[in-house]
DRENRO-270757 format. One line per 4 residues: number of its first residue (from 1); their letters; for each residue x, y, z of C-alpha. Coordinates in nm, 2 decimals, m for minus. Example, Ala and Ser with C-alpha at 12.3 -4.5 7.8 and 13.67 -1.06 7.14 Angstrom:
BEGIN
1> AS> 1.23 m0.45 0.78; 1.37 m0.11 0.71
//
This chain:
BEGIN
1> XXXX> m4.88 m11.67 m1.68; m4.56 m11.72 m1.48; m4.52 m11.37 m1.43; m4.87 m11.33 m1.28
5> XXXX> m4.80 m11.65 m1.07; m4.49 m11.50 m0.94; m4.65 m11.19 m0.84; m4.93 m11.39 m0.66
9> XXXX> m4.68 m11.59 m0.46; m4.49 m11.29 m0.38; m4.79 m11.09 m0.25; m4.94 m11.37 m0.05
13> XXXX> m4.77 m11.71 m0.10; m4.97 m11.88 0.16; m5.33 m11.68 0.11; m5.65 m11.82 m0.04
17> XXXX> m5.81 m11.79 m0.39; m5.99 m11.48 m0.33; m5.70 m11.27 m0.20; m5.51 m11.36 m0.52
21> XXXX> m5.80 m11.28 m0.74; m5.82 m10.92 m0.56; m5.44 m10.88 m0.62; m5.48 m10.98 m0.98
25> XXXX> m5.76 m10.72 m1.04; m5.55 m10.43 m0.89; m5.28 m10.52 m1.14; m5.49 m10.52 m1.45
29> XXXX> m5.66 m10.18 m1.33; m5.32 m10.02 m1.28; m5.21 m10.13 m1.62; m5.49 m10.00 m1.80
33> XXXX> m5.47 m9.67 m1.61; m5.09 m9.65 m1.75; m5.19 m9.71 m2.07; m5.46 m9.47 m2.10
37> XXXX> m5.22 m9.18 m1.94; m4.95 m9.27 m2.20; m5.21 m9.24 m2.49; m5.35 m8.92 m2.36
41> XXXX> m4.98 m8.77 m2.32; m4.87 m8.89 m2.66; m5.18 m8.80 m2.86; m5.19 m8.46 m2.70
45> XXXX> m4.80 m8.39 m2.80; m4.90 m8.52 m3.18; m5.20 m8.30 m3.19; m5.02 m7.98 m3.07
49> XXXX> m4.76 m8.05 m3.34; m5.00 m8.11 m3.61; m5.19 m7.76 m3.52; m4.87 m7.56 m3.52
53> XXXX> m4.72 m7.69 m3.84; m4.76 m7.42 m4.10; m4.95 m7.52 m4.41; m4.73 m7.50 m4.74
57> XXXX> m4.93 m7.35 m5.02; m4.79 m7.39 m5.37; m4.89 m7.14 m5.64; m4.84 m7.23 m5.98
61> XXXX> m4.70 m6.95 m6.23; m4.92 m6.85 m6.51; m4.83 m7.04 m6.83; m4.58 m6.85 m7.06
65> XXXX> m4.74 m6.75 m7.39; m4.53 m6.92 m7.66; m4.58 m6.95 m8.03; m4.57 m7.24 m8.24
69> XXXX> m4.28 m7.28 m8.46; m4.48 m7.29 m8.75; m4.63 m6.95 m8.68; m4.31 m6.79 m8.59
73> XXXX> m4.16 m6.92 m8.92; m4.44 m6.79 m9.11; m4.42 m6.42 m8.96; m4.06 m6.43 m9.05
77> XXXX> m4.14 m6.52 m9.42; m4.41 m6.27 m9.44; m4.17 m5.98 m9.30; m3.89 m6.07 m9.54
81> XXXX> m4.16 m6.08 m9.82; m4.27 m5.73 m9.73; m3.90 m5.59 m9.75; m3.84 m5.74 m10.08
85> XXXX> m4.19 m5.59 m10.22; m4.20 m5.22 m10.38; m4.50 m5.15 m10.16; m4.47 m4.91 m9.86
89> XXXX> m4.45 m5.10 m9.52; m4.76 m5.06 m9.31; m4.69 m4.92 m8.97; m4.98 m4.99 m8.72
93> XXXX> m5.12 m4.70 m8.54; m5.40 m4.64 m8.31; m5.64 m4.38 m8.47; m5.95 m4.24 m8.29
97> XXXX> m6.24 m4.24 m8.51; m6.46 m3.95 m8.37; m6.23 m3.74 m8.14; m6.51 m3.49 m8.09
101> XXXX> m6.68 m3.76 m7.89; m6.43 m3.80 m7.64; m6.50 m3.61 m7.32; m6.18 m3.51 m7.09
105> XXXX> m6.23 m3.40 m6.74; m6.14 m3.04 m6.66; m5.77 m2.99 m6.51; m5.80 m2.71 m6.28
109> XXXX> m5.42 m2.60 m6.21; m5.31 m2.26 m6.08; m5.05 m2.15 m6.35; m4.87 m1.97 m6.05
113> XXXX> m4.52 m2.09 m5.94; m4.57 m2.38 m5.69; m4.38 m2.31 m5.37; m4.36 m2.56 m5.06
117> XXXX> m4.14 m2.61 m4.75; m4.13 m2.97 m4.81; m3.80 m3.10 m4.71; m3.72 m3.46 m4.80
121> XXXX> m3.48 m3.63 m4.57; m3.21 m3.76 m4.79; m2.90 m3.64 m4.92; m2.92 m3.40 m5.22
125> XXXX> m2.71 m3.53 m5.51; m2.61 m3.35 m5.83; m2.83 m3.41 m6.14; m3.14 m3.32 m6.27
129> XXXX> m3.34 m3.45 m5.97; m3.68 m3.66 m5.98; m3.90 m3.42 m6.18; m3.91 m3.06 m6.29
133> XXXX> m4.17 m2.79 m6.18; m4.54 m2.84 m6.14; m4.70 m3.19 m6.13; m4.37 m3.40 m6.11
137> XXXX> m4.22 m3.30 m5.79; m4.23 m3.09 m5.48; m4.12 m2.70 m5.46; m4.00 m2.47 m5.72
141> XXXX> m3.78 m2.71 m5.91; m3.90 m3.07 m5.82; m3.83 m3.32 m5.56; m3.42 m3.32 m5.59
145> XXXX> m3.36 m2.99 m5.77; m3.48 m2.71 m5.54; m3.38 m2.86 m5.21; m3.01 m2.82 m5.12
149> XXXX> m2.84 m2.99 m4.83; m2.52 m2.79 m4.70; m2.29 m2.84 m4.42; m2.31 m2.54 m4.19
153> XXXX> m2.02 m2.55 m3.98; m2.10 m2.92 m3.86; m2.49 m2.86 m3.88; m2.66 m3.05 m4.17
157> XXXX> m2.93 m2.82 m4.27; m3.14 m2.83 m4.59; m3.39 m2.60 m4.75; m3.54 m2.45 m5.08
161> XXXX> m3.50 m2.09 m4.97; m3.18 m2.05 m4.78; m3.07 m1.73 m4.60; m2.71 m1.73 m4.45
165> XXXX> m2.68 m1.47 m4.20; m2.33 m1.35 m4.09; m2.24 m1.14 m3.81; m1.97 m0.89 m3.91
169> XXXX> m1.96 m0.67 m3.58; m1.61 m0.55 m3.49; m1.60 m0.81 m3.20; m1.57 m1.08 m3.46
173> XXXX> m1.20 m0.98 m3.52; m1.10 m0.92 m3.19; m0.77 m1.10 m3.08; m0.94 m1.35 m2.88
177> XXXX> m1.12 m1.47 m3.18; m0.81 m1.47 m3.39; m0.83 m1.13 m3.52; m0.86 m1.05 m3.88
181> XXXX> m0.71 m1.41 m4.01; m0.98 m1.55 m3.78; m1.25 m1.39 m3.94; m1.10 m1.49 m4.29
185> XXXX> m1.13 m1.85 m4.19; m1.51 m1.77 m4.09; m1.56 m1.61 m4.45; m1.38 m1.91 m4.62
189> XXXX> m1.62 m2.14 m4.43; m1.91 m1.94 m4.53; m1.81 m1.94 m4.89; m1.80 m2.33 m4.87
193> XXXX> m2.16 m2.32 m4.75; m2.26 m2.10 m5.04; m2.08 m2.31 m5.30; m2.27 m2.60 m5.14
197> XXXX> m2.60 m2.46 m5.24; m2.71 m2.66 m5.55; m2.83 m2.50 m5.88; m3.20 m2.44 m5.88
201> XXXX> m3.21 m2.36 m5.48; m3.30 m2.01 m5.38; m3.08 m1.83 m5.13; m2.95 m1.49 m5.01
205> XXXX> m2.66 m1.36 m4.81; m2.69 m1.12 m4.52; m2.46 m0.94 m4.29; m2.54 m0.76 m3.99
209> XXXX> m2.37 m0.57 m3.70; m2.49 m0.22 m3.60; m2.68 m0.21 m3.94; m2.78 m0.47 m4.19
213> XXXX> m2.71 m0.54 m4.56; m2.85 m0.80 m4.79; m2.71 m0.91 m5.11; m3.04 m0.88 m5.32
217> XXXX> m3.27 m0.67 m5.12; m3.56 m0.73 m5.39; m3.59 m1.10 m5.36; m3.39 m1.44 m5.34
221> XXXX> m3.15 m1.55 m5.61; m3.16 m1.87 m5.78; m2.81 m2.05 m5.72; m2.57 m2.05 m6.02
225> XXXX> m2.21 m2.03 m6.03; m2.25 m1.68 m6.11; m2.48 m1.58 m5.80; m2.27 m1.79 m5.59
229> XXXX> m1.95 m1.59 m5.67; m2.14 m1.29 m5.63; m2.23 m1.37 m5.28; m1.88 m1.44 m5.18
233> XXXX> m1.75 m1.13 m5.34; m2.01 m0.94 m5.12; m1.88 m1.10 m4.80; m1.51 m1.04 m4.89
237> XXXX> m1.46 m0.67 m4.78; m1.64 m0.68 m4.44; m1.40 m0.65 m4.15; m1.09 m0.57 m4.37
241> XXXX> m0.86 m0.29 m4.31; m1.06 0.04 m4.34; m1.40 m0.14 m4.33; m1.44 m0.26 m3.97
245> XXXX> m1.78 m0.36 m3.86; m2.10 m0.24 m4.02; m2.36 0.05 m3.97; m2.62 0.18 m4.20
249> XXXX> m2.69 m0.08 m4.47; m2.96 m0.13 m4.73; m3.21 m0.28 m4.50; m3.37 m0.09 m4.23
253> XXXX> m3.65 m0.31 m4.13; m3.91 m0.06 m4.13; m4.26 m0.21 m4.09; m4.13 m0.55 m4.04
257> XXXX> m4.23 m0.71 m3.72; m4.16 m0.56 m3.35; m4.01 m0.23 m3.39; m3.67 m0.16 m3.19
261> XXXX> m3.49 0.16 m3.09; m3.14 0.07 m3.23; m2.86 m0.13 m3.08; m2.57 m0.36 m3.17
265> XXXX> m2.54 m0.69 m3.33; m2.88 m0.62 m3.50; m3.00 m0.99 m3.53; m3.36 m0.86 m3.54
269> XXXX> m3.26 m0.70 m3.88; m3.10 m1.01 m4.03; m3.42 m1.21 m3.94; m3.67 m0.96 m4.07
273> XXXX> m3.46 m0.94 m4.40; m3.45 m1.32 m4.45; m3.81 m1.36 m4.35; m3.94 m1.08 m4.56
277> XXXX> m3.82 m1.29 m4.84; m3.99 m1.62 m4.72; m3.67 m1.81 m4.62; m3.75 m2.15 m4.49
281> XXXX> m3.40 m2.21 m4.36; m3.19 m1.96 m4.17; m2.84 m2.03 m4.11; m2.68 m1.78 m3.84
285> XXXX> m2.35 m1.74 m3.71; m2.27 m1.47 m3.42; m2.03 m1.43 m3.14; m2.25 m1.27 m2.89
289> XXXX> m2.56 m1.18 m2.75; m2.78 m0.94 m2.97; m2.82 m0.60 m2.80; m3.14 m0.46 m2.94
293> XXXX> m3.32 m0.18 m2.75; m3.67 m0.18 m2.67; m3.92 0.10 m2.76; m4.21 0.21 m2.57
297> XXXX> m4.53 0.02 m2.64; m4.85 0.22 m2.70; m4.97 0.10 m2.35; m4.64 0.24 m2.18
301> XXXX> m4.64 0.56 m2.38; m5.00 0.63 m2.28; m4.92 0.55 m1.91; m4.60 0.80 m1.95
305> XXXX> m4.80 1.06 m2.07; m5.03 1.03 m1.78; m4.75 1.04 m1.54; m4.60 1.33 m1.71
309> XXXX> m4.93 1.54 m1.70; m4.98 1.46 m1.32; m4.62 1.61 m1.25; m4.68 1.92 m1.45
313> XXXX> m4.98 1.95 m1.26; m4.82 1.90 m0.92; m4.52 2.11 m0.99; m4.68 2.40 m1.19
317> XXXX> m4.60 2.64 m0.89; m4.24 2.55 m0.87; m4.22 2.59 m1.25; m4.37 2.93 m1.23
321> XXXX> m4.13 3.03 m0.94; m3.83 2.94 m1.16; m3.93 3.13 m1.45; m3.99 3.44 m1.25
325> XXXX> m3.63 3.39 m1.09; m3.48 3.38 m1.44; m3.68 3.69 m1.55; m3.57 3.88 m1.25
329> XXXX> m3.19 3.78 m1.26; m2.94 4.04 m1.42; m2.85 3.98 m1.78; m2.54 3.79 m1.84
333> XXXX> m2.21 4.01 m1.94; m2.00 3.94 m2.22; m1.63 4.03 m2.21; m1.34 3.97 m2.45
337> XXXX> m0.98 3.90 m2.35; m0.66 3.82 m2.53; m0.48 3.49 m2.49; m0.16 3.36 m2.64
341> XXXX> m0.13 3.06 m2.85; 0.20 2.90 m2.86; 0.38 2.78 m3.16; 0.35 2.42 m3.29
345> XXXX> 0.58 2.19 m3.44; 0.51 2.02 m3.78; 0.31 1.71 m3.74; 0.36 1.41 m3.99
349> XXXX> 0.04 1.22 m4.12; m0.08 0.92 m3.95; m0.22 0.63 m4.13; m0.52 0.44 m4.01
353> XXXX> m0.44 0.16 m3.75; m0.44 m0.18 m3.93; m0.52 m0.35 m3.58; m0.90 m0.43 m3.55
357> XXXX> m1.08 m0.19 m3.28; m1.23 m0.34 m2.99; m1.62 m0.35 m2.97; m1.76 m0.01 m2.86
361> XXXX> m1.42 0.17 m2.95; m1.41 0.44 m3.21; m1.23 0.32 m3.54; m0.90 0.48 m3.57
365> XXXX> m0.89 0.63 m3.91; m0.55 0.80 m3.87; m0.49 1.17 m3.90; m0.36 1.41 m4.17
369> XXXX> m0.03 1.58 m4.13; 0.02 1.96 m4.04; 0.29 2.22 m4.10; 0.49 2.40 m3.85
373> XXXX> 0.30 2.71 m3.69; 0.46 3.02 m3.52; 0.28 3.13 m3.20; 0.03 3.41 m3.20
377> XXXX> m0.20 3.63 m2.99; m0.60 3.59 m3.03; m0.91 3.73 m2.87; m1.19 3.51 m2.69
381> XXXX> m1.53 3.58 m2.59; m1.65 3.50 m2.24; m2.01 3.52 m2.07; m2.02 3.59 m1.72
385> XXXX> m2.33 3.61 m1.49; m2.70 3.55 m1.57; m2.93 3.29 m1.42; m2.91 3.20 m1.08
389> XXXX> m3.17 3.09 m0.84; m3.30 2.73 m0.75; m3.25 2.47 m1.04; m3.53 2.41 m1.30
393> XXXX> m3.74 2.12 m1.18; m3.68 1.80 m1.37; m3.98 1.61 m1.50; m3.97 1.22 m1.46
397> XXXX> m3.78 1.02 m1.73; m3.95 0.75 m1.93; m3.92 0.40 m1.77; m3.61 0.19 m1.85
401> XXXX> m3.66 m0.02 m2.13; m3.35 m0.23 m2.15; m3.27 m0.49 m2.43; m3.49 m0.74 m2.64
405> XXXX> m3.52 m1.08 m2.46; m3.60 m1.42 m2.63; m3.97 m1.36 m2.60; m3.92 m1.03 m2.79
409> XXXX> m3.77 m1.22 m3.08; m4.04 m1.47 m3.08; m4.29 m1.19 m3.09; m4.09 m1.03 m3.39
413> XXXX> m4.07 m1.34 m3.59; m4.43 m1.41 m3.51; m4.57 m1.06 m3.64; m4.35 m1.11 m3.97
417> XXXX> m4.49 m1.47 m4.00; m4.84 m1.34 m4.00; m4.76 m1.06 m4.24; m4.55 m1.27 m4.51
421> XXXX> m4.59 m1.65 m4.46; m4.96 m1.71 m4.39; m5.08 m1.53 m4.73; m4.83 m1.74 m4.89
425> XXXX> m4.92 m2.08 m4.71; m4.56 m2.12 m4.60; m4.46 m2.28 m4.28; m4.23 m2.11 m4.01
429> XXXX> m3.86 m2.13 m4.11; m3.62 m2.34 m3.94; m3.33 m2.15 m3.76; m2.99 m2.31 m3.71
433> XXXX> m2.73 m2.11 m3.51; m2.37 m2.12 m3.46; m2.19 m1.95 m3.16; m1.84 m1.85 m3.28
437> XXXX> m1.62 m1.84 m2.95; m1.94 m1.69 m2.79; m2.01 m1.63 m2.42; m2.23 m1.81 m2.21
441> XXXX> m2.52 m1.55 m2.21; m2.48 m1.53 m2.62; m2.46 m1.91 m2.64; m2.76 m1.99 m2.43
445> XXXX> m2.96 m1.72 m2.64; m2.89 m1.89 m2.98; m2.95 m2.21 m2.83; m3.28 m2.15 m2.71
449> XXXX> m3.37 m1.97 m3.04; m3.27 m2.25 m3.25; m3.45 m2.49 m3.03; m3.76 m2.26 m3.06
453> XXXX> m3.77 m2.30 m3.43; m3.67 m2.67 m3.46; m3.31 m2.60 m3.56; m2.98 m2.69 m3.42
457> XXXX> m2.70 m2.52 m3.24; m2.34 m2.57 m3.24; m2.06 m2.40 m3.04; m1.74 m2.33 m3.26
461> XXXX> m1.42 m2.26 m3.06; m1.15 m2.25 m3.35; m1.14 m2.28 m3.70; m0.87 m2.43 m3.90
//
């Protein structure tokens, strides 16, 4: 009361009673308003806290089944009694009373070998894998048995049917690439890749240059210590003294993909050899741009034949005039004269050059020796005269075709895919490429080829 009185005096010490009552009412109303505001604020905080708090639920574990001591003790006594008895011990078994009444569903399984391009993304380890064959895994030998992971010159590649394609062109042993010792390092690294192909994985080794050869033309080999050794022995002789480069080979690529008119660095043949056996992973190492010559398509051949027919019609008179001139010309005269062949000293035999030839140059295979020879006279025959008149009209040449582009390789792969892969329900292969000290044009080509088929490209400058 003293506080209220003090307030009254402070507000209006000399005022009348009505003024003091008015002030008192204002103080009371303000106090109530402050209390109400505080209740709303603190009540709201409490309500929000209660709503945000997570409810804790305790789940009781199921009771553990136990046995009473008397029952366990009785069971032990019974077992001991049975052991001491002469009667045979009874082994509990499950027996079907009437097996003929049990009806099992038909299991429709194709007994053929199951193949797949499934590539699990984990590192392959040695062992038996996670399943073997049909029904327990993926692929020809289970989840972990048929899929191998290899380090291909720094590219981590995986596959069930791996084709290793090695360029053995003469340019692979040129001096700027380390010569024959440098290519020996390439073969050593390829051998490590082959050794990393685990047992159960299918693989094949393909070499290509002006021609193409494949380790096993009939089918892919299952990786074993024996087949891996066979593959390394197959690669060893290439680009060694007396066997520079490679032409011919045991794979011609006939009727496989887009037809070609020859060339060098025949990557088209290597791809055809790998895909004809259904490879799902191609590992390619090369040092240059493939130079595969195009051939006339059916439409181009028809167009050229029409052009040639038109030229023959327009130049029929010139051709007849040329033939009349040739017929009226005097016949050529044949005469014989004597010539002196000087003596020749003995020539020692020259062995083949040990140095690797340059790309496009003939291989130096040496020469046999020859004995000394005296000089002598001999007769030679010469033809004089004949012909004359205007030159023979020349028909137009076929259109220039050039070499394959990346689009031609894509068409080549698409044709083989439709011919081989679609019937076997296989996916397109993944292509990984290594450019071994390759130039810019060749590197760009291999990079785009690997990107086109979801592979990787890596440029390798030097091998140690």
